[in-house]
C-alpha positions as a LaTeX table, in Angstrom:
\begin{tabular}{lrrr}
\hline
Residue & $x$ (\AA) & $y$ (\AA) & $z$ (\AA) \\
\hline
Met1 & 190.13 & $-105.30$ & $-31.47$ \\
Glu2 & 188.29 & $-105.80$ & $-34.76$ \\
Asp3 & 184.51 & $-106.00$ & $-34.55$ \\
Glu4 & 183.61 & $-109.36$ & $-36.22$ \\
Asn5 & 180.18 & $-108.07$ & $-37.20$ \\
Ser6 & 181.73 & $-105.14$ & $-39.08$ \\
Val7 & 183.72 & $-107.30$ & $-41.46$ \\
Lys8 & 182.65 & $-106.75$ & $-45.06$ \\
Phe9 & 183.06 & $-109.58$ & $-47.51$ \\
Thr10 & 184.56 & $-108.33$ & $-50.79$ \\
His11 & 185.54 & $-111.55$ & $-52.58$ \\
Arg12 & 183.53 & $-114.51$ & $-53.78$ \\
Pro13 & 182.84 & $-117.21$ & $-51.17$ \\
Ala14 & 185.55 & $-119.83$ & $-51.24$ \\
Lys15 & 185.96 & $-123.34$ & $-49.86$ \\
Val16 & 188.97 & $-123.39$ & $-47.54$ \\
Leu17 & 190.73 & $-126.41$ & $-46.04$ \\
Val18 & 192.36 & $-125.93$ & $-42.64$ \\
Val19 & 195.00 & $-128.55$ & $-41.78$ \\
Asp20 & 196.12 & $-128.30$ & $-38.16$ \\
Asp21 & 196.58 & $-130.87$ & $-35.38$ \\
Ser22 & 195.34 & $-128.36$ & $-32.79$ \\
Glu23 & 191.59 & $-128.58$ & $-32.38$ \\
Asn24 & 191.40 & $-125.08$ & $-30.88$ \\
Ala25 & 193.33 & $-123.63$ & $-33.79$ \\
Arg26 & 191.05 & $-125.38$ & $-36.31$ \\
Val27 & 187.89 & $-124.19$ & $-34.59$ \\
Leu28 & 189.10 & $-120.59$ & $-34.29$ \\
Leu29 & 190.22 & $-120.36$ & $-37.92$ \\
Lys30 & 187.07 & $-122.01$ & $-39.23$ \\
Arg31 & 184.98 & $-119.54$ & $-37.22$ \\
Arg32 & 186.95 & $-116.59$ & $-38.55$ \\
Leu33 & 186.65 & $-117.81$ & $-42.15$ \\
Ser34 & 182.90 & $-118.30$ & $-41.81$ \\
Ile35 & 182.61 & $-114.69$ & $-40.59$ \\
Tyr36 & 184.34 & $-113.62$ & $-43.80$ \\
Gly37 & 181.72 & $-115.57$ & $-45.77$ \\
His38 & 183.78 & $-118.63$ & $-46.65$ \\
Glu39 & 183.05 & $-122.31$ & $-46.18$ \\
Ala40 & 185.75 & $-123.99$ & $-44.13$ \\
Val41 & 186.50 & $-127.68$ & $-43.66$ \\
Ala42 & 189.20 & $-128.99$ & $-41.33$ \\
Ala43 & 191.59 & $-131.91$ & $-41.00$ \\
Ala44 & 193.84 & $-132.90$ & $-38.10$ \\
Asn45 & 196.41 & $-134.71$ & $-40.29$ \\
Ser46 & 197.57 & $-135.12$ & $-43.89$ \\
Lys47 & 195.66 & $-138.36$ & $-44.43$ \\
Arg48 & 192.33 & $-136.75$ & $-43.57$ \\
Ala49 & 193.29 & $-133.70$ & $-45.61$ \\
Leu50 & 193.75 & $-135.87$ & $-48.72$ \\
Glu51 & 190.36 & $-137.49$ & $-48.15$ \\
Ile52 & 188.73 & $-134.05$ & $-48.03$ \\
Leu53 & 190.60 & $-132.89$ & $-51.13$ \\
Ala54 & 189.48 & $-135.98$ & $-53.04$ \\
Ala55 & 185.83 & $-135.29$ & $-52.19$ \\
Asn56 & 185.74 & $-131.48$ & $-52.46$ \\
Ser57 & 186.74 & $-128.68$ & $-54.76$ \\
Val58 & 189.02 & $-126.59$ & $-52.51$ \\
Asp59 & 190.15 & $-123.05$ & $-53.30$ \\
Val60 & 192.75 & $-122.39$ & $-50.58$ \\
Ile61 & 194.60 & $-124.51$ & $-48.00$ \\
Phe62 & 195.84 & $-123.30$ & $-44.61$ \\
Leu63 & 198.58 & $-125.75$ & $-43.62$ \\
Asn64 & 200.20 & $-125.68$ & $-40.19$ \\
Met65 & 204.00 & $-125.74$ & $-40.39$ \\
Phe66 & 204.17 & $-128.64$ & $-37.95$ \\
Ile67 & 201.62 & $-131.45$ & $-37.58$ \\
Glu68 & 201.91 & $-133.97$ & $-34.76$ \\
Gly69 & 205.46 & $-132.85$ & $-34.06$ \\
Ala70 & 206.75 & $-133.27$ & $-37.60$ \\
Ser71 & 207.31 & $-130.76$ & $-40.40$ \\
Ser72 & 204.51 & $-130.63$ & $-42.97$ \\
Tyr73 & 207.04 & $-129.78$ & $-45.69$ \\
Asp74 & 206.86 & $-133.24$ & $-47.28$ \\
Phe75 & 203.09 & $-133.06$ & $-47.40$ \\
Leu76 & 203.30 & $-129.66$ & $-49.10$ \\
Val77 & 205.71 & $-131.08$ & $-51.69$ \\
Ser78 & 203.38 & $-134.02$ & $-52.38$ \\
Leu79 & 200.48 & $-131.60$ & $-52.97$ \\
Lys80 & 202.47 & $-129.50$ & $-55.40$ \\
Glu81 & 203.60 & $-132.58$ & $-57.32$ \\
Asp82 & 200.04 & $-133.86$ & $-57.69$ \\
Asn83 & 198.33 & $-132.53$ & $-60.84$ \\
Ala84 & 194.98 & $-132.62$ & $-59.09$ \\
Tyr85 & 196.05 & $-130.24$ & $-56.30$ \\
His86 & 199.11 & $-128.31$ & $-57.45$ \\
Ser87 & 197.05 & $-125.25$ & $-58.44$ \\
Ile88 & 195.50 & $-124.81$ & $-54.98$ \\
Pro89 & 197.24 & $-121.94$ & $-53.14$ \\
Val90 & 198.73 & $-123.03$ & $-49.78$ \\
Ile91 & 199.22 & $-120.60$ & $-46.90$ \\
Met92 & 201.65 & $-121.94$ & $-44.30$ \\
Val93 & 200.81 & $-121.22$ & $-40.65$ \\
Ser94 & 203.47 & $-121.31$ & $-37.94$ \\
Ser95 & 203.57 & $-120.58$ & $-34.24$ \\
Asp96 & 207.18 & $-119.43$ & $-34.45$ \\
Ser97 & 209.38 & $-117.49$ & $-36.85$ \\
Asp98 & 211.46 & $-120.30$ & $-38.34$ \\
Val99 & 212.61 & $-118.28$ & $-41.35$ \\
Gln100 & 214.58 & $-121.10$ & $-43.00$ \\
Leu101 & 211.62 & $-123.49$ & $-42.97$ \\
Val102 & 209.29 & $-120.75$ & $-44.23$ \\
Val103 & 211.67 & $-120.02$ & $-47.12$ \\
Lys104 & 211.93 & $-123.73$ & $-47.85$ \\
Cys105 & 208.13 & $-124.03$ & $-48.02$ \\
Ile106 & 207.81 & $-120.96$ & $-50.25$ \\
Glu107 & 210.41 & $-122.46$ & $-52.59$ \\
Ala108 & 208.40 & $-125.72$ & $-52.61$ \\
Gly109 & 205.32 & $-123.89$ & $-53.85$ \\
Ala110 & 203.57 & $-122.39$ & $-50.82$ \\
Glu111 & 201.81 & $-119.17$ & $-51.77$ \\
Asp112 & 202.26 & $-117.30$ & $-48.49$ \\
Tyr113 & 202.65 & $-117.70$ & $-44.72$ \\
Leu114 & 201.17 & $-116.38$ & $-41.48$ \\
Val115 & 202.48 & $-116.44$ & $-37.93$ \\
Lys116 & 200.28 & $-117.36$ & $-34.94$ \\
Pro117 & 198.46 & $-115.63$ & $-33.38$ \\
Leu118 & 196.95 & $-114.68$ & $-36.74$ \\
Asn119 & 196.68 & $-111.00$ & $-37.53$ \\
Gln120 & 193.16 & $-110.59$ & $-38.92$ \\
Thr121 & 194.11 & $-107.85$ & $-41.38$ \\
Leu122 & 196.92 & $-109.96$ & $-42.83$ \\
Leu123 & 194.67 & $-113.03$ & $-42.84$ \\
Lys124 & 192.01 & $-111.26$ & $-44.90$ \\
Ala125 & 194.50 & $-109.70$ & $-47.30$ \\
Arg126 & 196.52 & $-112.85$ & $-47.97$ \\
Leu127 & 193.42 & $-115.01$ & $-48.25$ \\
Ala128 & 191.90 & $-112.55$ & $-50.71$ \\
Asn129 & 195.12 & $-112.62$ & $-52.73$ \\
Cys130 & 195.10 & $-116.42$ & $-52.87$ \\
Ile131 & 191.44 & $-116.51$ & $-53.88$ \\
Ser132 & 192.14 & $-114.04$ & $-56.69$ \\
Lys133 & 195.04 & $-116.18$ & $-57.93$ \\
Lys134 & 192.89 & $-119.32$ & $-57.83$ \\
Glu135 & 190.15 & $-117.52$ & $-59.75$ \\
Ala136 & 192.67 & $-116.40$ & $-62.37$ \\
Tyr137 & 194.01 & $-119.94$ & $-62.70$ \\
Asp138 & 190.51 & $-121.39$ & $-63.08$ \\
Lys139 & 189.67 & $-118.79$ & $-65.72$ \\
Glu140 & 192.86 & $-119.64$ & $-67.57$ \\
Leu141 & 191.95 & $-123.34$ & $-67.52$ \\
Ala142 & 188.45 & $-122.55$ & $-68.81$ \\
Tyr143 & 189.94 & $-120.36$ & $-71.55$ \\
Leu144 & 192.37 & $-123.10$ & $-72.57$ \\
Ala145 & 189.53 & $-125.62$ & $-72.59$ \\
Lys146 & 187.57 & $-123.36$ & $-74.96$ \\
Ile147 & 190.61 & $-123.02$ & $-77.21$ \\
Glu148 & 191.01 & $-126.80$ & $-77.24$ \\
Gln149 & 187.31 & $-127.25$ & $-78.03$ \\
Gly150 & 187.62 & $-124.69$ & $-80.81$ \\
Gln151 & 190.62 & $-126.51$ & $-82.24$ \\
Lys152 & 188.68 & $-129.78$ & $-82.16$ \\
Gln153 & 185.82 & $-128.12$ & $-84.01$ \\
Ile154 & 188.20 & $-126.78$ & $-86.65$ \\
Val155 & 189.76 & $-130.22$ & $-87.08$ \\
Ala156 & 186.30 & $-131.81$ & $-87.29$ \\
Gln157 & 185.16 & $-129.26$ & $-89.86$ \\
Glu158 & 188.32 & $-129.70$ & $-91.91$ \\
Lys159 & 187.95 & $-133.47$ & $-91.72$ \\
Met160 & 184.34 & $-133.33$ & $-92.89$ \\
Ala161 & 185.24 & $-130.84$ & $-95.62$ \\
Ser162 & 188.06 & $-133.12$ & $-96.80$ \\
Leu163 & 185.74 & $-136.10$ & $-96.62$ \\
Gly164 & 183.14 & $-134.24$ & $-98.67$ \\
Val165 & 185.71 & $-133.44$ & $-101.37$ \\
Leu166 & 187.01 & $-137.01$ & $-101.33$ \\
Val167 & 183.53 & $-138.54$ & $-101.51$ \\
Ser168 & 182.46 & $-136.21$ & $-104.28$ \\
Ser169 & 185.60 & $-136.97$ & $-106.29$ \\
Val170 & 185.42 & $-140.72$ & $-105.76$ \\
Ser171 & 181.69 & $-140.88$ & $-106.47$ \\
Gln172 & 182.14 & $-139.07$ & $-109.77$ \\
Glu173 & 184.90 & $-141.49$ & $-110.75$ \\
Leu174 & 182.80 & $-144.51$ & $-109.79$ \\
Lys175 & 179.41 & $-143.32$ & $-110.95$ \\
Asn176 & 179.73 & $-144.08$ & $-114.69$ \\
Pro177 & 181.48 & $-147.48$ & $-114.44$ \\
Leu178 & 179.10 & $-148.49$ & $-111.67$ \\
Asn179 & 176.10 & $-147.57$ & $-113.82$ \\
Phe180 & 177.56 & $-149.70$ & $-116.62$ \\
Val181 & 177.98 & $-152.64$ & $-114.20$ \\
Ile182 & 174.37 & $-152.37$ & $-112.99$ \\
Asn183 & 172.93 & $-151.87$ & $-116.51$ \\
Phe184 & 174.95 & $-154.68$ & $-118.07$ \\
Ala185 & 173.98 & $-156.98$ & $-115.21$ \\
Ser186 & 170.35 & $-156.23$ & $-116.02$ \\
Val187 & 170.92 & $-156.85$ & $-119.74$ \\
Ser188 & 172.82 & $-160.07$ & $-118.99$ \\
Ser189 & 169.93 & $-161.25$ & $-116.83$ \\
Glu190 & 167.55 & $-160.76$ & $-119.76$ \\
Ile191 & 169.94 & $-162.65$ & $-122.06$ \\
Cys192 & 170.05 & $-165.50$ & $-119.55$ \\
Thr193 & 166.26 & $-165.72$ & $-119.64$ \\
Glu194 & 166.29 & $-165.80$ & $-123.45$ \\
Leu195 & 169.03 & $-168.44$ & $-123.49$ \\
Ala196 & 167.12 & $-170.59$ & $-121.03$ \\
Glu197 & 164.04 & $-170.43$ & $-123.29$ \\
Lys198 & 166.16 & $-171.21$ & $-126.36$ \\
Ile199 & 167.86 & $-174.20$ & $-124.72$ \\
Glu200 & 164.53 & $-175.54$ & $-123.51$ \\
Ser201 & 162.98 & $-175.18$ & $-126.98$ \\
Ser202 & 165.95 & $-177.07$ & $-128.50$ \\
Arg203 & 165.73 & $-179.90$ & $-126.01$ \\
Asp204 & 164.74 & $-182.52$ & $-128.59$ \\
Ser205 & 167.45 & $-181.58$ & $-131.08$ \\
Ile206 & 170.48 & $-181.79$ & $-128.78$ \\
Ser207 & 171.99 & $-184.64$ & $-126.83$ \\
Asp208 & 171.41 & $-185.08$ & $-123.10$ \\
Asp209 & 175.09 & $-184.35$ & $-122.38$ \\
Val210 & 175.02 & $-181.06$ & $-124.28$ \\
Phe211 & 171.67 & $-180.09$ & $-122.76$ \\
Gly212 & 172.94 & $-180.84$ & $-119.26$ \\
Phe213 & 176.18 & $-178.91$ & $-119.86$ \\
Leu214 & 174.33 & $-175.85$ & $-121.20$ \\
Ser215 & 171.69 & $-175.88$ & $-118.45$ \\
Glu216 & 174.20 & $-176.29$ & $-115.65$ \\
Asn217 & 176.51 & $-173.52$ & $-116.86$ \\
Leu218 & 173.59 & $-171.22$ & $-117.63$ \\
Lys219 & 172.46 & $-171.55$ & $-114.01$ \\
Lys220 & 175.98 & $-170.66$ & $-112.82$ \\
Phe221 & 176.02 & $-167.68$ & $-115.18$ \\
Gln222 & 172.61 & $-166.53$ & $-113.94$ \\
Ser223 & 173.79 & $-166.84$ & $-110.33$ \\
Asn224 & 176.89 & $-164.74$ & $-111.09$ \\
Val225 & 174.81 & $-162.09$ & $-112.85$ \\
Ile226 & 172.49 & $-161.86$ & $-109.82$ \\
Lys227 & 175.48 & $-161.40$ & $-107.50$ \\
Ile228 & 176.99 & $-158.73$ & $-109.77$ \\
Ser229 & 173.68 & $-156.87$ & $-109.75$ \\
Glu230 & 173.31 & $-157.14$ & $-105.95$ \\
Tyr231 & 176.84 & $-155.96$ & $-105.23$ \\
Gly232 & 176.49 & $-153.17$ & $-107.76$ \\
Gln233 & 173.29 & $-151.98$ & $-106.07$ \\
Asn234 & 175.00 & $-152.17$ & $-102.66$ \\
Ala235 & 177.94 & $-150.14$ & $-103.94$ \\
Asp236 & 175.52 & $-147.55$ & $-105.31$ \\
Lys237 & 173.75 & $-147.33$ & $-101.92$ \\
Ile238 & 177.08 & $-146.88$ & $-100.14$ \\
Ile239 & 178.12 & $-144.03$ & $-102.45$ \\
Arg240 & 174.77 & $-142.32$ & $-102.01$ \\
Phe241 & 175.00 & $-142.76$ & $-98.24$ \\
Met242 & 178.52 & $-141.30$ & $-98.13$ \\
Leu243 & 177.41 & $-138.31$ & $-100.20$ \\
Asp244 & 174.48 & $-137.77$ & $-97.84$ \\
Gln245 & 176.71 & $-137.96$ & $-94.76$ \\
Ser246 & 179.31 & $-135.59$ & $-96.18$ \\
Lys247 & 176.66 & $-132.86$ & $-96.51$ \\
Thr248 & 175.63 & $-132.85$ & $-92.84$ \\
Ser249 & 178.18 & $-130.38$ & $-91.46$ \\
Gly250 & 177.88 & $-126.63$ & $-91.68$ \\
Gly251 & 174.71 & $-124.71$ & $-92.45$ \\
Lys252 & 173.28 & $-121.65$ & $-90.79$ \\
Lys253 & 172.26 & $-122.01$ & $-87.17$ \\
His254 & 168.94 & $-120.74$ & $-85.84$ \\
Pro255 & 167.27 & $-120.85$ & $-82.42$ \\
Val256 & 165.02 & $-123.92$ & $-82.59$ \\
Asn257 & 162.92 & $-126.13$ & $-80.33$ \\
Ile258 & 164.90 & $-129.36$ & $-79.93$ \\
Asn259 & 161.81 & $-131.35$ & $-78.95$ \\
Lys260 & 160.18 & $-130.51$ & $-82.30$ \\
Ile261 & 163.35 & $-131.40$ & $-84.21$ \\
Val262 & 163.46 & $-134.78$ & $-82.44$ \\
Leu263 & 159.81 & $-135.51$ & $-83.28$ \\
Gln264 & 160.35 & $-134.62$ & $-86.94$ \\
Thr265 & 163.46 & $-136.81$ & $-87.05$ \\
Ile266 & 161.60 & $-139.80$ & $-85.57$ \\
Thr267 & 158.86 & $-139.43$ & $-88.19$ \\
Met268 & 161.44 & $-139.21$ & $-90.96$ \\
Leu269 & 163.33 & $-142.29$ & $-89.68$ \\
Leu270 & 160.25 & $-144.50$ & $-89.38$ \\
Ser271 & 159.03 & $-143.38$ & $-92.80$ \\
Ser272 & 162.34 & $-144.33$ & $-94.41$ \\
Tyr273 & 162.09 & $-147.84$ & $-92.95$ \\
Lys274 & 158.53 & $-148.25$ & $-94.24$ \\
Ile275 & 159.55 & $-147.05$ & $-97.71$ \\
Asn276 & 162.17 & $-149.82$ & $-97.73$ \\
Gly277 & 159.52 & $-152.41$ & $-96.86$ \\
Ile278 & 160.23 & $-152.73$ & $-93.12$ \\
Thr279 & 156.89 & $-152.29$ & $-91.41$ \\
Thr280 & 157.41 & $-154.11$ & $-88.10$ \\
Leu281 & 159.22 & $-151.43$ & $-86.13$ \\
Pro282 & 159.81 & $-150.71$ & $-82.44$ \\
Lys283 & 157.95 & $-147.88$ & $-80.76$ \\
Ile284 & 160.15 & $-144.88$ & $-80.00$ \\
Glu285 & 159.05 & $-143.31$ & $-76.73$ \\
Thr286 & 159.67 & $-139.62$ & $-76.03$ \\
Lys287 & 160.06 & $-137.94$ & $-72.66$ \\
Phe288 & 160.42 & $-134.24$ & $-73.31$ \\
Asp289 & 161.34 & $-131.50$ & $-70.86$ \\
Asn290 & 158.88 & $-128.76$ & $-71.81$ \\
Ala291 & 161.05 & $-126.16$ & $-70.06$ \\
Leu292 & 163.74 & $-126.66$ & $-72.71$ \\
Pro293 & 164.88 & $-123.30$ & $-74.16$ \\
Asn294 & 165.46 & $-122.76$ & $-77.86$ \\
Val295 & 169.01 & $-123.65$ & $-78.88$ \\
Ser296 & 170.91 & $-122.32$ & $-81.89$ \\
Leu297 & 171.28 & $-125.26$ & $-84.30$ \\
Ser298 & 171.80 & $-126.13$ & $-87.93$ \\
Ile299 & 168.50 & $-127.99$ & $-88.30$ \\
Gln300 & 169.49 & $-130.26$ & $-91.19$ \\
Ser301 & 172.82 & $-131.41$ & $-89.78$ \\
Phe302 & 171.60 & $-131.76$ & $-86.19$ \\
Ser303 & 168.56 & $-133.75$ & $-87.32$ \\
Lys304 & 170.88 & $-136.04$ & $-89.27$ \\
Ala305 & 172.97 & $-136.65$ & $-86.13$ \\
Ile306 & 169.85 & $-137.65$ & $-84.16$ \\
Tyr307 & 168.71 & $-139.75$ & $-87.12$ \\
Asn308 & 171.99 & $-141.67$ & $-87.22$ \\
Ile309 & 171.94 & $-142.47$ & $-83.50$ \\
Leu310 & 168.27 & $-143.53$ & $-83.60$ \\
Asp311 & 168.95 & $-145.62$ & $-86.70$ \\
Asn312 & 171.60 & $-147.55$ & $-84.75$ \\
Ala313 & 169.15 & $-147.99$ & $-81.87$ \\
Val314 & 166.47 & $-149.42$ & $-84.17$ \\
Tyr315 & 169.00 & $-151.77$ & $-85.80$ \\
Ser316 & 170.19 & $-152.88$ & $-82.36$ \\
Val317 & 166.75 & $-153.85$ & $-81.02$ \\
Ile318 & 165.66 & $-155.48$ & $-84.29$ \\
Ser319 & 168.85 & $-157.58$ & $-84.15$ \\
Lys320 & 168.03 & $-158.71$ & $-80.61$ \\
Tyr321 & 164.28 & $-159.30$ & $-80.47$ \\
Glu322 & 162.08 & $-161.50$ & $-82.61$ \\
Asp323 & 159.15 & $-160.11$ & $-80.65$ \\
Ile324 & 159.58 & $-156.42$ & $-81.37$ \\
Ser325 & 157.16 & $-155.51$ & $-78.58$ \\
Leu326 & 159.99 & $-156.30$ & $-76.13$ \\
Ala327 & 162.11 & $-153.52$ & $-77.63$ \\
Asn328 & 162.48 & $-150.25$ & $-75.79$ \\
Ile329 & 163.83 & $-147.10$ & $-77.43$ \\
Thr330 & 163.49 & $-143.88$ & $-75.47$ \\
Ile331 & 164.66 & $-140.39$ & $-76.32$ \\
Arg332 & 164.61 & $-137.93$ & $-73.43$ \\
Thr333 & 165.46 & $-134.22$ & $-73.18$ \\
Glu334 & 166.51 & $-132.42$ & $-70.02$ \\
Asn335 & 167.06 & $-128.77$ & $-69.17$ \\
Asn336 & 169.90 & $-127.85$ & $-66.78$ \\
Pro337 & 171.21 & $-124.43$ & $-65.66$ \\
Ser338 & 174.01 & $-124.26$ & $-68.23$ \\
Ser339 & 173.27 & $-127.08$ & $-70.67$ \\
Val340 & 170.60 & $-128.98$ & $-72.57$ \\
Tyr341 & 170.81 & $-132.78$ & $-72.59$ \\
Ile342 & 169.43 & $-135.36$ & $-75.02$ \\
Phe343 & 169.49 & $-139.03$ & $-73.99$ \\
Ile344 & 168.85 & $-141.80$ & $-76.54$ \\
Tyr345 & 168.40 & $-145.21$ & $-74.90$ \\
Asp346 & 167.77 & $-148.68$ & $-76.34$ \\
Asn347 & 167.68 & $-152.14$ & $-74.79$ \\
Gly348 & 169.21 & $-153.82$ & $-77.82$ \\
Val349 & 172.45 & $-155.77$ & $-78.25$ \\
Gly350 & 174.59 & $-153.08$ & $-76.60$ \\
Ile351 & 178.23 & $-152.40$ & $-77.40$ \\
Lys352 & 181.16 & $-154.64$ & $-76.54$ \\
Lys353 & 183.79 & $-153.21$ & $-74.19$ \\
Asp354 & 186.62 & $-153.81$ & $-76.64$ \\
Ile355 & 185.02 & $-151.71$ & $-79.39$ \\
Ile356 & 183.18 & $-148.96$ & $-77.50$ \\
Asp357 & 186.15 & $-146.61$ & $-78.03$ \\
Lys358 & 186.05 & $-147.25$ & $-81.79$ \\
Ile359 & 182.40 & $-146.62$ & $-82.64$ \\
Phe360 & 182.95 & $-142.94$ & $-83.46$ \\
Ile361 & 185.86 & $-143.68$ & $-85.82$ \\
Pro362 & 184.94 & $-143.08$ & $-89.49$ \\
Phe363 & 184.26 & $-146.29$ & $-91.46$ \\
Phe364 & 184.21 & $-148.50$ & $-88.35$ \\
Thr365 & 181.12 & $-150.73$ & $-88.37$ \\
Thr366 & 179.88 & $-154.01$ & $-86.95$ \\
Lys367 & 176.99 & $-154.25$ & $-89.39$ \\
Pro368 & 176.93 & $-156.74$ & $-92.29$ \\
Glu369 & 178.52 & $-155.83$ & $-95.60$ \\
Gly370 & 176.35 & $-153.60$ & $-97.76$ \\
Thr371 & 174.42 & $-151.95$ & $-94.91$ \\
Gly372 & 176.59 & $-148.84$ & $-94.81$ \\
Pro373 & 180.22 & $-147.71$ & $-94.71$ \\
Gly374 & 180.34 & $-146.93$ & $-90.97$ \\
Leu375 & 179.98 & $-143.16$ & $-91.09$ \\
Gly376 & 176.76 & $-142.73$ & $-89.09$ \\
Leu377 & 178.14 & $-142.29$ & $-85.58$ \\
Ser378 & 181.34 & $-140.55$ & $-86.67$ \\
Thr379 & 179.23 & $-138.02$ & $-88.54$ \\
Ala380 & 176.98 & $-137.58$ & $-85.51$ \\
Met381 & 180.07 & $-136.89$ & $-83.39$ \\
Asp382 & 181.36 & $-134.29$ & $-85.86$ \\
Val383 & 177.97 & $-132.57$ & $-86.02$ \\
Ile384 & 177.64 & $-132.38$ & $-82.23$ \\
Gln385 & 181.19 & $-131.03$ & $-81.89$ \\
Asp386 & 180.41 & $-128.49$ & $-84.62$ \\
His387 & 177.62 & $-127.30$ & $-82.30$ \\
Ser388 & 180.12 & $-126.98$ & $-79.39$ \\
Gly389 & 178.50 & $-130.02$ & $-77.83$ \\
Val390 & 179.65 & $-133.31$ & $-76.34$ \\
Leu391 & 178.51 & $-136.77$ & $-77.47$ \\
Ser392 & 179.19 & $-139.75$ & $-75.21$ \\
Val393 & 177.93 & $-143.30$ & $-74.78$ \\
Asn394 & 177.35 & $-145.73$ & $-71.94$ \\
Ser395 & 176.60 & $-149.38$ & $-72.67$ \\
Val396 & 176.49 & $-152.92$ & $-71.32$ \\
Glu397 & 176.72 & $-155.67$ & $-73.91$ \\
Asn398 & 173.41 & $-157.52$ & $-74.49$ \\
Glu399 & 171.61 & $-155.13$ & $-72.11$ \\
Phe400 & 171.50 & $-151.52$ & $-73.30$ \\
Ala401 & 173.19 & $-148.55$ & $-74.95$ \\
Glu402 & 172.58 & $-144.91$ & $-74.07$ \\
Phe403 & 173.95 & $-141.97$ & $-76.03$ \\
Lys404 & 174.10 & $-138.58$ & $-74.31$ \\
Ile405 & 174.30 & $-135.24$ & $-76.12$ \\
Gln406 & 175.20 & $-132.15$ & $-74.12$ \\
Leu407 & 174.70 & $-128.72$ & $-75.68$ \\
Glu408 & 175.57 & $-125.40$ & $-74.12$ \\
Lys409 & 172.77 & $-122.86$ & $-73.95$ \\
\hline
\end{tabular}
């Protein structure tokens, strides 16, 4: 008889589900698996087994051929048809040698089978084989996920490169005529001022009807010139903004302290508001994890991504609160074993449910006309993906919005 204390564990610890209606059988197999170094959980029926599967990440299933007097074949089939569980190897366990049912189960997707009483050598070998297959499958999934992430990055980079070319081309085509519009609007405004002075000085020499006609139409003309100038300036801002956004991708990456980058970005954001005459601004609170390791980043593009998200947060709270002291914007960093997290929270207007899936789409915006073309968050998403990261958002309308950035170490 095998000495239990002499068993040497040669494979990684696995979580194993034992499904058997015999309590003695469950206890014995769980004990044996624990000796081998595995964690075992047990279920007396298929319903309980599904509950355990839903709550746990299981590597291998031992399924008794018969449960409560009925074949467990249908349960096996349901597992193999479920995308959540079909990759888990199933070892059938039977107290007899019903070859036809065993073959039927193997054809349905069972990985292997054992006959009671369980031979410990076979149990170890077949369990080890199933664990190896599960490991290989998990590695394949991880590899495919990396390929998919890489493809997304390539698409994002190509999209931003195409956008940069498009913006550059369009801006060059619009630059000269737009400058003419703005300059001629300015000249026309000066002419309006001169005409108003001329009409006023000729007041005594022209009839009231003519004076009224000239004054009224001059006011309309002046109003139109002001609108042309305003829209021209807005168009110029939009073009400049698009050019700025199109330059955020790429750039050499260097190991940097994210906390410092965030602080620099906050300073830059608040300064830009003050330059534009907005001096009543919300306080941006920081909660930094000082254990954060340096992460390889393109400083300029990553800072721009943070800037864009914070800019939306500031706009959101300013839109909601007349008393800006009620506003709360917090940016927090967190160090985890495999990732670094950045959370940007604001208690502003939040995001409506029906548009939360659209906010990262280029040119989508809920802001008034002239405040930007809607590239801020889409650019932030592209930058984060270019850094092999994940950008997500959680929000409740009129309560809060929180953006989460996850970066691999």
